[in-house]
N, CA and C atoms as a LAMMPS dump frame, in Angstrom:
ITEM: TIMESTEP
0
ITEM: NUMBER OF ATOMS
657
ITEM: BOX BOUNDS ff ff ff
-5.0000000000000000e+02 5.0000000000000000e+02
-5.0000000000000000e+02 5.0000000000000000e+02
-5.0000000000000000e+02 5.0000000000000000e+02
ITEM: ATOMS id mol type element x y z
1 1 1 N -24.105 -9.373 6.085
2 1 2 C -23.495 -10.037 5.219
3 1 3 C -21.911 -9.8 5.354
4 2 1 N -21.584 -11.147 4.637
5 2 2 C -19.894 -11.699 4.674
6 2 3 C -19.413 -10.468 3.966
7 3 1 N -17.876 -10.264 4.26
8 3 2 C -16.795 -9.957 3.243
9 3 3 C -16.211 -10.95 2.208
10 4 1 N -16.329 -10.535 1.071
11 4 2 C -16.202 -10.941 0.033
12 4 3 C -14.764 -11.43 0.61
13 5 1 N -14.245 -13.119 0.019
14 5 2 C -12.93 -13.695 -0.136
15 5 3 C -11.903 -13.22 -0.621
16 6 1 N -10.643 -12.916 -0.217
17 6 2 C -9.535 -12.443 -0.768
18 6 3 C -8.735 -13.199 -1.03
19 7 1 N -8.405 -13.327 -2.255
20 7 2 C -7.379 -14.493 -2.649
21 7 3 C -5.78 -13.915 -2.622
22 8 1 N -4.721 -14.753 -1.715
23 8 2 C -3.704 -14.031 -1.54
24 8 3 C -2.448 -14.977 -2.267
25 9 1 N -1.343 -14.425 -2.728
26 9 2 C -0.687 -15.407 -3.133
27 9 3 C 0.481 -14.834 -2.489
28 10 1 N 1.222 -15.591 -1.55
29 10 2 C 2.29 -15.215 -0.627
30 10 3 C 3.852 -15.373 -1.487
31 11 1 N 4.769 -14.768 -1.7
32 11 2 C 5.631 -14.475 -2.06
33 11 3 C 6.714 -14.358 -1.539
34 12 1 N 7.772 -15.381 -0.847
35 12 2 C 9.39 -14.437 -0.17
36 12 3 C 9.897 -15.794 -0.07
37 13 1 N 11.403 -15.196 -0.109
38 13 2 C 12.294 -16.15 -0.27
39 13 3 C 12.604 -17.616 1.067
40 14 1 N 12.059 -16.928 2.142
41 14 2 C 12.613 -17.717 2.891
42 14 3 C 11.373 -18.75 3.541
43 15 1 N 11.166 -19.488 3.362
44 15 2 C 10.134 -20.936 4.073
45 15 3 C 9.686 -20.545 5.1
46 16 1 N 10.306 -20.071 6.185
47 16 2 C 9.925 -20.122 7.734
48 16 3 C 8.757 -18.584 7.625
49 17 1 N 9.03 -18.014 6.591
50 17 2 C 8.263 -16.384 6.559
51 17 3 C 7.071 -16.996 5.802
52 18 1 N 7.217 -17.319 4.515
53 18 2 C 5.816 -17.948 3.858
54 18 3 C 4.805 -18.767 5.161
55 19 1 N 5.288 -19.607 5.599
56 19 2 C 4.606 -20.536 6.684
57 19 3 C 4.238 -19.82 7.647
58 20 1 N 5.017 -18.659 8.053
59 20 2 C 4.129 -17.996 9.15
60 20 3 C 3.313 -17.059 8.921
61 21 1 N 3.395 -16.51 7.839
62 21 2 C 2.54 -15.735 7.261
63 21 3 C 1.111 -16.566 6.541
64 22 1 N 1.036 -17.661 6.524
65 22 2 C 0.231 -18.076 5.889
66 22 3 C -0.456 -18.721 7.147
67 23 1 N 0.128 -19.235 8.413
68 23 2 C -0.61 -19.354 9.466
69 23 3 C -1.418 -18.22 10.051
70 24 1 N -1.119 -16.97 10.094
71 24 2 C -1.757 -15.991 10.453
72 24 3 C -2.554 -15.619 9.786
73 25 1 N -2.137 -15.094 8.09
74 25 2 C -3.622 -14.925 7.313
75 25 3 C -4.672 -16.148 7.259
76 26 1 N -4.43 -17.182 7.71
77 26 2 C -5.685 -18.465 7.448
78 26 3 C -6.385 -18.119 8.569
79 27 1 N -6.186 -17.174 9.763
80 27 2 C -6.876 -17.014 11.066
81 27 3 C -7.674 -15.872 10.293
82 28 1 N -8.079 -15.204 9.312
83 28 2 C -9.09 -14.369 9.059
84 28 3 C -9.714 -14.843 7.978
85 29 1 N -11.55 -14.941 8.402
86 29 2 C -12.307 -15.819 7.601
87 29 3 C -12.844 -15.016 6.277
88 30 1 N -12.372 -13.651 5.846
89 30 2 C -12.686 -13.462 4.581
90 30 3 C -11.121 -13.646 3.744
91 31 1 N -10.328 -14.423 4.223
92 31 2 C -8.487 -14.311 3.546
93 31 3 C -8.487 -15.75 3.176
94 32 1 N -8.378 -16.105 1.745
95 32 2 C -7.976 -17.584 1.568
96 32 3 C -6.351 -17.18 0.531
97 33 1 N -5.45 -18.178 1.175
98 33 2 C -4.062 -18.07 0.547
99 33 3 C -3.868 -19.432 -0.505
100 34 1 N -4.415 -18.623 -1.91
101 34 2 C -4.055 -20.029 -2.71
102 34 3 C -2.847 -20.412 -2.886
103 35 1 N -1.739 -19.696 -2.579
104 35 2 C -0.576 -20.202 -2.97
105 35 3 C 0.715 -19.575 -2.552
106 36 1 N 1.555 -20.072 -2.641
107 36 2 C 3.006 -19.062 -2.28
108 36 3 C 3.913 -19.689 -3.255
109 37 1 N 4.83 -18.555 -3.09
110 37 2 C 6.617 -18.794 -3.997
111 37 3 C 7.62 -18.506 -3.629
112 38 1 N 8.784 -18.805 -3.755
113 38 2 C 9.964 -18.731 -2.917
114 38 3 C 10.471 -17.367 -4.283
115 39 1 N 10.603 -16.666 -5.053
116 39 2 C 10.927 -15.894 -5.6
117 39 3 C 10.209 -15.71 -7.047
118 40 1 N 10.328 -14.331 -7.493
119 40 2 C 9.673 -13.458 -8.333
120 40 3 C 8.921 -14.524 -9.599
121 41 1 N 9.83 -15.024 -10.122
122 41 2 C 9.678 -16.063 -11.14
123 41 3 C 8.894 -16.791 -11.065
124 42 1 N 8.977 -17.619 -10.463
125 42 2 C 7.775 -18.288 -9.671
126 42 3 C 6.42 -17.734 -9.217
127 43 1 N 6.74 -16.506 -8.542
128 43 2 C 5.132 -15.493 -8.544
129 43 3 C 4.277 -15.252 -9.337
130 44 1 N 5.328 -14.887 -10.652
131 44 2 C 4.637 -14.391 -11.961
132 44 3 C 3.937 -15.659 -12.484
133 45 1 N 4.429 -17.029 -12.556
134 45 2 C 4.043 -17.993 -13.28
135 45 3 C 2.544 -18.012 -12.296
136 46 1 N 2.744 -18.322 -11.086
137 46 2 C 1.824 -18.878 -10.185
138 46 3 C 1.232 -17.697 -9.911
139 47 1 N 1.027 -16.445 -10.385
140 47 2 C -0.375 -15.371 -10.59
141 47 3 C -0.892 -15.814 -11.697
142 48 1 N -0.431 -15.993 -12.801
143 48 2 C -1.085 -16.598 -14.032
144 48 3 C -2.004 -17.769 -14.099
145 49 1 N -1.409 -18.66 -13.073
146 49 2 C -2.057 -19.716 -12.857
147 49 3 C -3.431 -19.686 -12.147
148 50 1 N -3.055 -18.713 -10.99
149 50 2 C -4.13 -18.782 -9.53
150 50 3 C -4.811 -17.409 -9.736
151 51 1 N -4.316 -16.219 -10.507
152 51 2 C -5.217 -15.733 -10.643
153 51 3 C -5.587 -14.881 -9.18
154 52 1 N -4.63 -14.556 -8.484
155 52 2 C -5.218 -14.013 -6.797
156 52 3 C -5.681 -12.704 -7.049
157 53 1 N -6.404 -12.194 -5.798
158 53 2 C -6.913 -10.986 -6.026
159 53 3 C -5.282 -9.873 -5.342
160 54 1 N -4.728 -10.132 -4.708
161 54 2 C -3.476 -9.491 -4.083
162 54 3 C -2.23 -10.307 -3.895
163 55 1 N -1.167 -9.662 -4.13
164 55 2 C 0.298 -10.863 -3.961
165 55 3 C 0.556 -9.647 -2.645
166 56 1 N 1.366 -10.527 -1.89
167 56 2 C 1.84 -10.319 -0.636
168 56 3 C 3.346 -10.646 -0.651
169 57 1 N 3.867 -9.609 -1.552
170 57 2 C 5.541 -9.61 -2.263
171 57 3 C 6.45 -8.973 -0.99
172 58 1 N 7.341 -10.121 -0.904
173 58 2 C 9.191 -9.734 -0.257
174 58 3 C 9.782 -8.772 -0.993
175 59 1 N 10.477 -7.741 -0.819
176 59 2 C 10.942 -7.058 -1.249
177 59 3 C 12.421 -7.47 -2.238
178 60 1 N 13.128 -7.824 -1.253
179 60 2 C 14.487 -8.732 -1.474
180 60 3 C 14.522 -10.184 -1.491
181 61 1 N 14.512 -10.092 -2.931
182 61 2 C 14.32 -12.037 -3.265
183 61 3 C 15.326 -12.139 -4.482
184 62 1 N 16.16 -13.563 -4.453
185 62 2 C 17.367 -13.956 -5.507
186 62 3 C 16.232 -13.732 -6.335
187 63 1 N 16.959 -13.405 -7.806
188 63 2 C 16.999 -14.294 -8.896
189 63 3 C 15.845 -12.785 -9.552
190 64 1 N 14.713 -12.59 -9.073
191 64 2 C 13.88 -11.771 -9.382
192 64 3 C 13.409 -10.826 -8.197
193 65 1 N 13.42 -9.659 -7.626
194 65 2 C 13.305 -8.858 -6.417
195 65 3 C 11.807 -8.558 -6.649
196 66 1 N 11.586 -7.983 -5.579
197 66 2 C 10.208 -7.28 -5.215
198 66 3 C 9.851 -6.321 -6.485
199 67 1 N 11.154 -5.233 -6.564
200 67 2 C 10.964 -4.252 -7.357
201 67 3 C 10.629 -4.943 -8.69
202 68 1 N 11.079 -5.385 -9.17
203 68 2 C 10.989 -6.553 -10.668
204 68 3 C 9.803 -7.089 -10.908
205 69 1 N 9.553 -7.892 -9.523
206 69 2 C 8.328 -8.46 -9.738
207 69 3 C 6.966 -7.882 -9.985
208 70 1 N 6.943 -6.729 -8.804
209 70 2 C 6.236 -5.565 -8.938
210 70 3 C 5.592 -4.935 -10.303
211 71 1 N 6.405 -4.453 -10.657
212 71 2 C 6.269 -4.095 -12.254
213 71 3 C 5.98 -4.677 -13.138
214 72 1 N 6.79 -5.919 -13.22
215 72 2 C 5.849 -7.121 -13.942
216 72 3 C 4.474 -7.179 -14.206
217 73 1 N 4.188 -7.502 -12.486
218 73 2 C 2.503 -7.853 -12.225
219 73 3 C 1.647 -6.924 -12.859
220 74 1 N 2.361 -6.036 -12.291
221 74 2 C 1.775 -3.966 -12.579
222 74 3 C 1.156 -4.131 -14.067
223 75 1 N 2.32 -4.608 -15.14
224 75 2 C 2.32 -4.187 -16.71
225 75 3 C 1.463 -5.937 -17.142
226 76 1 N 1.389 -7.004 -16.601
227 76 2 C 0.677 -8.195 -17.234
228 76 3 C -0.455 -7.942 -16.457
229 77 1 N -0.642 -7.878 -15.042
230 77 2 C -1.812 -8.305 -14.977
231 77 3 C -2.31 -6.88 -13.685
232 78 1 N -2.408 -6.076 -14.484
233 78 2 C -3.255 -4.609 -14.022
234 78 3 C -3.946 -4.783 -12.611
235 79 1 N -4.819 -5.796 -12.847
236 79 2 C -6.187 -5.888 -11.942
237 79 3 C -5.542 -6.53 -10.088
238 80 1 N -4.464 -7.178 -10.473
239 80 2 C -3.904 -7.952 -9.239
240 80 3 C -3.148 -6.943 -8.372
241 81 1 N -3.997 -6.82 -7.128
242 81 2 C -3.209 -6.036 -6.211
243 81 3 C -1.685 -6.092 -5.202
244 82 1 N -0.826 -5.449 -5.473
245 82 2 C 0.596 -5.902 -5.023
246 82 3 C 0.672 -4.835 -3.617
247 83 1 N 0.976 -5.291 -2.261
248 83 2 C 1.109 -5.202 -1.393
249 83 3 C 2.884 -5.634 -0.715
250 84 1 N 3.926 -4.666 -0.719
251 84 2 C 5.4 -5.073 -0.757
252 84 3 C 5.248 -5.304 1.325
253 85 1 N 5.641 -6.449 1.464
254 85 2 C 6.092 -6.318 2.867
255 85 3 C 7.538 -6.635 2.573
256 86 1 N 8.287 -5.738 3.58
257 86 2 C 9.772 -5.828 3.448
258 86 3 C 10.709 -5.533 4.403
259 87 1 N 11.484 -5.656 4.852
260 87 2 C 12.184 -5.693 6.106
261 87 3 C 13.877 -4.738 5.815
262 88 1 N 14.248 -4.447 4.554
263 88 2 C 15.042 -3.453 4.111
264 88 3 C 14.644 -1.792 4.584
265 89 1 N 15.578 -0.881 4.964
266 89 2 C 16.015 0.21 4.94
267 89 3 C 15.173 1.232 4.168
268 90 1 N 15.094 1.763 4.232
269 90 2 C 14.167 3.228 2.76
270 90 3 C 15.61 3.519 2.124
271 91 1 N 15.071 3.246 1.03
272 91 2 C 16.416 3.277 -0.062
273 91 3 C 15.879 3.768 -1.555
274 92 1 N 16.816 4.128 -2.404
275 92 2 C 16.274 4.763 -3.76
276 92 3 C 15.899 3.647 -4.187
277 93 1 N 15.625 2.321 -4.201
278 93 2 C 15.154 1.742 -4.914
279 93 3 C 13.564 1.632 -3.937
280 94 1 N 13.781 1.359 -3.124
281 94 2 C 11.977 1.148 -2.631
282 94 3 C 11.075 2.486 -2.996
283 95 1 N 11.99 4.031 -2.77
284 95 2 C 11.483 5.378 -3.281
285 95 3 C 10.641 5.376 -4.851
286 96 1 N 11.599 4.765 -5.574
287 96 2 C 11.441 4.203 -6.922
288 96 3 C 10.322 2.98 -7.108
289 97 1 N 9.976 2.539 -6.567
290 97 2 C 8.749 1.446 -6.222
291 97 3 C 7.995 2.046 -5.685
292 98 1 N 7.685 2.806 -4.782
293 98 2 C 6.606 3.784 -4.292
294 98 3 C 5.783 4.822 -5.361
295 99 1 N 7.157 5.267 -6.292
296 99 2 C 6.847 6.342 -7.271
297 99 3 C 5.751 5.403 -8.368
298 100 1 N 6.13 4.119 -8.454
299 100 2 C 5.726 3.6 -10.144
300 100 3 C 4.333 3.079 -9.387
301 101 1 N 4.105 3.346 -8.05
302 101 2 C 2.458 3.344 -7.892
303 101 3 C 2.015 1.816 -7.509
304 102 1 N 2.804 1.314 -6.664
305 102 2 C 2.9 -0.043 -5.933
306 102 3 C 1.369 0.3 -4.62
307 103 1 N 0.521 -0.622 -4.865
308 103 2 C -0.597 -0.82 -3.678
309 103 3 C -0.093 -0.081 -2.781
310 104 1 N 0.53 -1.085 -1.673
311 104 2 C 0.935 -0.993 -0.609
312 104 3 C 2.415 -0.874 -0.055
313 105 1 N 2.941 -0.488 0.938
314 105 2 C 4.716 -1.116 1.471
315 105 3 C 4.352 -0.801 2.72
316 106 1 N 4.663 -2.242 3.745
317 106 2 C 4.451 -1.948 4.81
318 106 3 C 5.486 -2.757 5.24
319 107 1 N 6.247 -2.947 6.601
320 107 2 C 7.8 -3.556 6.988
321 107 3 C 6.991 -4.724 7.767
322 108 1 N 7.936 -5.407 7.917
323 108 2 C 7.868 -6.691 8.244
324 108 3 C 7.666 -6.536 10.144
325 109 1 N 7.747 -5.542 10.609
326 109 2 C 7.839 -5.941 11.714
327 109 3 C 6.203 -5.765 12.31
328 110 1 N 5.54 -5.363 11.244
329 110 2 C 3.668 -4.79 11.513
330 110 3 C 3.157 -5.862 12.255
331 111 1 N 2.093 -5.902 13.151
332 111 2 C 1.67 -6.779 13.922
333 111 3 C 0.533 -7.164 13.25
334 112 1 N 0.191 -8.599 13.129
335 112 2 C -0.836 -9.422 12.388
336 112 3 C -2.205 -8.702 11.985
337 113 1 N -2.752 -7.713 13.102
338 113 2 C -3.9 -7.287 13.042
339 113 3 C -3.674 -5.857 12.164
340 114 1 N -2.554 -5.267 11.916
341 114 2 C -2.437 -4.202 10.734
342 114 3 C -2.203 -4.83 9.896
343 115 1 N -1.276 -5.567 9.403
344 115 2 C -0.99 -6.679 8.018
345 115 3 C -2.615 -6.59 7.489
346 116 1 N -3.832 -7.365 8.311
347 116 2 C -4.523 -7.688 7.796
348 116 3 C -5.704 -6.24 6.757
349 117 1 N -5.694 -5.403 8.018
350 117 2 C -6.113 -4.504 7.983
351 117 3 C -5.476 -3.467 6.393
352 118 1 N -4.112 -3.595 6.338
353 118 2 C -3.58 -3.346 5.067
354 118 3 C -3.626 -4.494 3.86
355 119 1 N -3.701 -5.559 4.095
356 119 2 C -4.511 -6.261 3.192
357 119 3 C -5.688 -5.873 2.502
358 120 1 N -6.705 -6.018 3.719
359 120 2 C -8.331 -5.479 3.442
360 120 3 C -8.381 -4.239 2.473
361 121 1 N -7.673 -2.907 2.673
362 121 2 C -7.442 -1.753 2.015
363 121 3 C -7.179 -1.693 0.818
364 122 1 N -5.932 -2.48 0.733
365 122 2 C -5.205 -2.542 -0.766
366 122 3 C -6.483 -3.224 -1.492
367 123 1 N -7.022 -4.331 -1.038
368 123 2 C -7.889 -5.411 -1.737
369 123 3 C -9.175 -4.836 -2.38
370 124 1 N -9.308 -3.311 -1.485
371 124 2 C -10.336 -2.324 -1.898
372 124 3 C -10.313 -1.767 -2.656
373 125 1 N -8.639 -1.794 -3.231
374 125 2 C -8.318 -0.343 -4.347
375 125 3 C -7.757 0.885 -3.658
376 126 1 N -7.28 0.911 -2.462
377 126 2 C -6.818 1.961 -2.084
378 126 3 C -5.134 1.942 -1.167
379 127 1 N -4.558 2.617 -1.675
380 127 2 C -3.218 2.727 -0.998
381 127 3 C -3.243 2.76 0.101
382 128 1 N -1.706 1.903 0.273
383 128 2 C -1.623 1.683 2.193
384 128 3 C 0.015 1.495 2.062
385 129 1 N -0.105 2.828 3.068
386 129 2 C 1.103 3.422 3.71
387 129 3 C 1.053 3.972 5.013
388 130 1 N 1.908 2.98 5.852
389 130 2 C 1.778 3.147 7.42
390 130 3 C 2.564 4.778 7.952
391 131 1 N 1.745 6.048 8.746
392 131 2 C 2.28 6.723 8.707
393 131 3 C 3.67 7.008 9.631
394 132 1 N 4.158 5.907 9.961
395 132 2 C 5.38 5.573 10.541
396 132 3 C 6.523 5.342 9.357
397 133 1 N 5.865 4.674 8.678
398 133 2 C 6.784 4.647 7.395
399 133 3 C 6.382 5.378 6.546
400 134 1 N 5.451 6.104 6.006
401 134 2 C 5.563 7.468 5.019
402 134 3 C 6.458 8.564 5.828
403 135 1 N 6.461 8.76 7.129
404 135 2 C 7.794 9.788 7.66
405 135 3 C 8.856 9.271 7.19
406 136 1 N 9.348 8.427 7.326
407 136 2 C 10.834 7.227 6.444
408 136 3 C 10.986 7.828 5.278
409 137 1 N 10.06 7.626 4.514
410 137 2 C 9.638 7.742 3.08
411 137 3 C 10.184 9.292 2.614
412 138 1 N 9.84 10.074 3.619
413 138 2 C 9.968 11.412 3.358
414 138 3 C 10.669 11.897 3.812
415 139 1 N 11.841 11.598 4.344
416 139 2 C 13.125 12.043 5.052
417 139 3 C 13.769 11.767 4.218
418 140 1 N 13.479 10.561 3.511
419 140 2 C 14.648 10.065 2.201
420 140 3 C 13.968 10.609 0.896
421 141 1 N 13.019 11.355 1.057
422 141 2 C 13.022 12.459 -0.223
423 141 3 C 13.46 13.15 -0.267
424 142 1 N 13.106 14.157 1.2
425 142 2 C 14.149 15.543 1.765
426 142 3 C 15.482 15.627 1.234
427 143 1 N 16.323 14.142 1.737
428 143 2 C 17.471 14.203 1.783
429 143 3 C 18.059 13.826 0.24
430 144 1 N 16.98 12.964 -0.59
431 144 2 C 17.492 12.558 -1.392
432 144 3 C 16.959 14.059 -3.029
433 145 1 N 16.675 15.08 -2.052
434 145 2 C 16.508 16.659 -3.132
435 145 3 C 16.189 16.081 -4.238
436 146 1 N 15.49 15.274 -4.619
437 146 2 C 14.813 14.873 -6.509
438 146 3 C 13.289 14.596 -6.477
439 147 1 N 12.949 15.047 -5.416
440 147 2 C 11.078 14.848 -5.375
441 147 3 C 10.596 15.576 -6.245
442 148 1 N 9.532 15.504 -6.792
443 148 2 C 8.514 15.579 -7.855
444 148 3 C 8.538 17.345 -7.341
445 149 1 N 8.371 17.979 -8.343
446 149 2 C 7.825 19.635 -7.756
447 149 3 C 6.541 19.013 -7.205
448 150 1 N 5.483 19.793 -6.138
449 150 2 C 4.502 19.683 -6.08
450 150 3 C 3.834 21.265 -6.432
451 151 1 N 2.958 21.249 -7.248
452 151 2 C 2.097 22.263 -6.935
453 151 3 C 1.475 22.827 -6.138
454 152 1 N 1.172 24.159 -6.169
455 152 2 C 0.126 25.367 -4.953
456 152 3 C -0.628 24.319 -4.753
457 153 1 N -1.606 24.053 -3.716
458 153 2 C -2.572 23.716 -3.424
459 153 3 C -3.464 24.614 -2.52
460 154 1 N -4.612 24.39 -3.125
461 154 2 C -5.55 25.258 -1.507
462 154 3 C -6.495 24.142 -1.604
463 155 1 N -6.609 23.543 -0.388
464 155 2 C -7.704 22.543 -0.133
465 155 3 C -9.212 23.686 1.165
466 156 1 N -10.311 23.203 0.427
467 156 2 C -11.369 23.57 1.684
468 156 3 C -11.366 22.808 3.169
469 157 1 N -11.526 23.762 3.506
470 157 2 C -11.604 23.064 5.299
471 157 3 C -12.103 21.874 5.067
472 158 1 N -12.927 20.774 4.362
473 158 2 C -13.569 19.85 4.899
474 158 3 C -12.578 18.851 3.98
475 159 1 N -11.749 19.317 2.85
476 159 2 C -10.926 18.194 2.716
477 159 3 C -9.507 18.458 3.216
478 160 1 N -9.044 19.494 4.191
479 160 2 C -8.413 19.503 5.152
480 160 3 C -8.526 18.266 6.008
481 161 1 N -9.583 18.395 6.372
482 161 2 C -9.968 17.317 7.377
483 161 3 C -9.805 15.912 7.123
484 162 1 N -10.147 15.571 5.521
485 162 2 C -10.528 14.423 4.965
486 162 3 C -9.04 14.17 4.849
487 163 1 N -8.002 14.759 4.537
488 163 2 C -6.623 14.827 4.395
489 163 3 C -6.16 14.332 5.525
490 164 1 N -6.305 14.992 6.604
491 164 2 C -5.632 14.448 8.092
492 164 3 C -6.303 12.884 8.259
493 165 1 N -7.267 12.452 7.953
494 165 2 C -7.537 11.237 8.138
495 165 3 C -7.002 10.346 6.924
496 166 1 N -6.803 10.731 6.136
497 166 2 C -5.914 9.773 5.008
498 166 3 C -4.586 9.502 5.365
499 167 1 N -3.939 10.349 6.152
500 167 2 C -2.453 10.124 6.926
501 167 3 C -2.824 9.344 7.72
502 168 1 N -3.936 8.659 8.434
503 168 2 C -3.958 7.811 9.334
504 168 3 C -4.526 6.192 8.741
505 169 1 N -3.973 5.228 9.529
506 169 2 C -4.612 3.857 8.963
507 169 3 C -5.719 3.555 8.695
508 170 1 N -6.865 4.244 8.965
509 170 2 C -8.344 4.539 8.459
510 170 3 C -8.468 3.995 7.627
511 171 1 N -9.746 3.106 6.819
512 171 2 C -10.027 3.19 5.511
513 171 3 C -10.999 4.073 5.533
514 172 1 N -11.222 4.641 4.412
515 172 2 C -12.27 5.373 3.806
516 172 3 C -13.679 5.081 4.527
517 173 1 N -14.272 3.839 4.675
518 173 2 C -15.263 3.536 5.562
519 173 3 C -15.584 4.129 6.993
520 174 1 N -14.422 3.653 7.231
521 174 2 C -13.834 4.251 8.68
522 174 3 C -13.769 5.784 9.062
523 175 1 N -13.466 6.386 7.748
524 175 2 C -13.263 7.522 8.013
525 175 3 C -14.745 8.78 7.822
526 176 1 N -15.829 8.229 7.03
527 176 2 C -16.481 8.497 6.819
528 176 3 C -17.576 7.991 8.029
529 177 1 N -17.469 7.199 8.908
530 177 2 C -17.905 6.716 10.29
531 177 3 C -17.812 8.002 11.046
532 178 1 N -16.154 8.334 10.977
533 178 2 C -15.485 9.312 11.726
534 178 3 C -16.297 10.883 11.922
535 179 1 N -16.542 10.86 10.208
536 179 2 C -17.138 12.381 10.006
537 179 3 C -18.362 12.495 9.765
538 180 1 N -19.347 11.006 10.108
539 180 2 C -20.79 11.304 9.876
540 180 3 C -20.969 11.934 8.287
541 181 1 N -20.305 10.895 7.715
542 181 2 C -21.041 11.048 6.454
543 181 3 C -20.61 9.526 5.57
544 182 1 N -20.97 9.604 4.303
545 182 2 C -21.023 8.422 3.105
546 182 3 C -20.087 7.9 2.794
547 183 1 N -19.846 6.773 2.768
548 183 2 C -18.265 6.295 2.052
549 183 3 C -17.882 7.476 0.96
550 184 1 N -19.229 7.379 0.165
551 184 2 C -18.782 7.656 -1.101
552 184 3 C -18.654 9.444 -1.157
553 185 1 N -18.943 10.308 0.07
554 185 2 C -18.706 11.243 -0.08
555 185 3 C -17.362 11.286 0.286
556 186 1 N -16.778 10.537 1.622
557 186 2 C -14.949 10.489 1.639
558 186 3 C -14.176 10.235 0.36
559 187 1 N -14.673 9.524 -0.632
560 187 2 C -14.319 9.034 -1.884
561 187 3 C -13.901 10.01 -2.62
562 188 1 N -15.303 10.812 -2.92
563 188 2 C -15.399 11.906 -3.897
564 188 3 C -14.083 12.931 -2.892
565 189 1 N -14.344 13.517 -2.039
566 189 2 C -13.04 14.437 -1.387
567 189 3 C -11.853 13.639 -1.41
568 190 1 N -11.634 12.629 -1.321
569 190 2 C -10.476 12.023 -1.686
570 190 3 C -9.429 12.064 -3.26
571 191 1 N -10.53 11.883 -4.27
572 191 2 C -10.478 11.896 -5.398
573 191 3 C -10.002 13.215 -6.173
574 192 1 N -10.826 14.296 -5.419
575 192 2 C -10.447 15.754 -5.713
576 192 3 C -8.962 16.28 -4.862
577 193 1 N -8.93 15.835 -3.806
578 193 2 C -7.685 16.2 -2.824
579 193 3 C -6.409 15.277 -3.999
580 194 1 N -6.387 14.045 -4.366
581 194 2 C -5.53 13.269 -5.28
582 194 3 C -5.201 14.236 -6.684
583 195 1 N -6.698 14.732 -6.799
584 195 2 C -5.968 15.744 -8.227
585 195 3 C -5.612 16.946 -8.473
586 196 1 N -5.997 17.367 -6.962
587 196 2 C -5.163 18.653 -6.656
588 196 3 C -3.662 18.621 -6.373
589 197 1 N -3.108 17.502 -6.124
590 197 2 C -2.155 17.078 -5.791
591 197 3 C -1.229 16.525 -6.733
592 198 1 N -2.26 16.254 -8.31
593 198 2 C -1.492 15.693 -9.007
594 198 3 C -0.531 14.191 -8.682
595 199 1 N -1.472 13.692 -7.622
596 199 2 C -1.09 12.6 -7.358
597 199 3 C -1.601 11.217 -7.394
598 200 1 N -0.872 10.161 -8.036
599 200 2 C -1.837 8.644 -8.248
600 200 3 C -2.558 8.016 -7.164
601 201 1 N -1.827 8.077 -5.758
602 201 2 C -2.776 7.444 -5.265
603 201 3 C -3.017 8.161 -3.546
604 202 1 N -3.466 7.95 -2.464
605 202 2 C -3.378 8.58 -1.433
606 202 3 C -2.166 8.321 -0.85
607 203 1 N -0.958 7.589 -0.665
608 203 2 C 0.162 7.815 0.206
609 203 3 C 0.489 8.772 -0.557
610 204 1 N 0.721 8.84 -2.052
611 204 2 C 1.608 9.671 -2.481
612 204 3 C 1.004 11.337 -2.552
613 205 1 N -0.374 11.347 -2.276
614 205 2 C -0.764 12.418 -1.967
615 205 3 C -0.45 13.229 -0.092
616 206 1 N -0.276 12.079 0.502
617 206 2 C -0.192 12.515 1.827
618 206 3 C 1.125 13.066 2.408
619 207 1 N 2.371 12.28 1.352
620 207 2 C 3.628 12.624 1.393
621 207 3 C 4.012 14.167 0.831
622 208 1 N 2.676 14.124 -0.29
623 208 2 C 2.635 15.566 -0.829
624 208 3 C 2.59 17.059 -0.363
625 209 1 N 1.643 16.536 0.433
626 209 2 C 0.851 17.383 1.352
627 209 3 C 2.102 17.846 2.517
628 210 1 N 2.644 16.631 3.072
629 210 2 C 3.544 16.762 4.041
630 210 3 C 5.013 18.113 3.574
631 211 1 N 5.281 17.46 2.484
632 211 2 C 6.352 18.2 1.4
633 211 3 C 6.026 19.807 1.536
634 212 1 N 4.869 20.099 0.972
635 212 2 C 4.118 21.679 1.301
636 212 3 C 3.726 22.237 2.794
637 213 1 N 3.988 21.104 3.48
638 213 2 C 3.589 21.968 4.763
639 213 3 C 1.978 21.986 5.218
640 214 1 N 1.056 21.372 4.561
641 214 2 C -0.401 21.218 4.785
642 214 3 C -0.525 20.387 5.381
643 215 1 N 0.38 19.203 5.752
644 215 2 C 0.004 18.23 6.741
645 215 3 C 1.29 17.493 7.868
646 216 1 N 1.201 17.45 8.975
647 216 2 C 2.296 16.852 9.733
648 216 3 C 1.733 15.375 10.045
649 217 1 N 2.905 14.582 9.813
650 217 2 C 2.689 13.307 10.216
651 217 3 C 2.57 12.932 11.574
652 218 1 N 1.809 12.022 12.113
653 218 2 C 2.708 11.669 13.618
654 218 3 C 3.749 11.144 13.777
655 219 1 N 4.039 11.231 14.75
656 219 2 C 5.541 10.816 15.317
657 219 3 C 5.662 9.704 15.444
């Protein structure tokens, strides 16, 4: 059964980057690039007209940056997924963006196949934050000393196993295959894990687990 086509809007202020992303994404049979925009203002207008499934959004842009654009999209088009593609270092603006519940965040030196995986993961409704980036975010959180307190959490052995897999780029379907259970079972475990950590998505739950010593991220 063919995968459902994912309609993508590319937003970046550099034309060369937009063209490069378009060439890479069009190689994927389940991706359809429906448009491109050079800033957040244009992106919002195009998103309303084109109704994409996902916006691949540059973080640093003139006129209206990625953070402002992501917040506007979340407010006006909550069904549209937002995957931020950034070349900037982790700073307080990035932490605030992640805390706002953006669907995914990747860095611009990401490999094409990993970017494709991130897009598919976010399009399915799962948060995506690569472990190497998660460690950098956690380090910033620690230095900032303003992270939201995490409640004391007790996980079952199975939940601990699922949590370790949640800290990898594996999708819920791939985790299910590794653990020989259904995808729905993994989603149920993940839902309980998010509830126990009082976090809105997978990426935030992983970071919370690291902060309380229940998980170690790979180097």
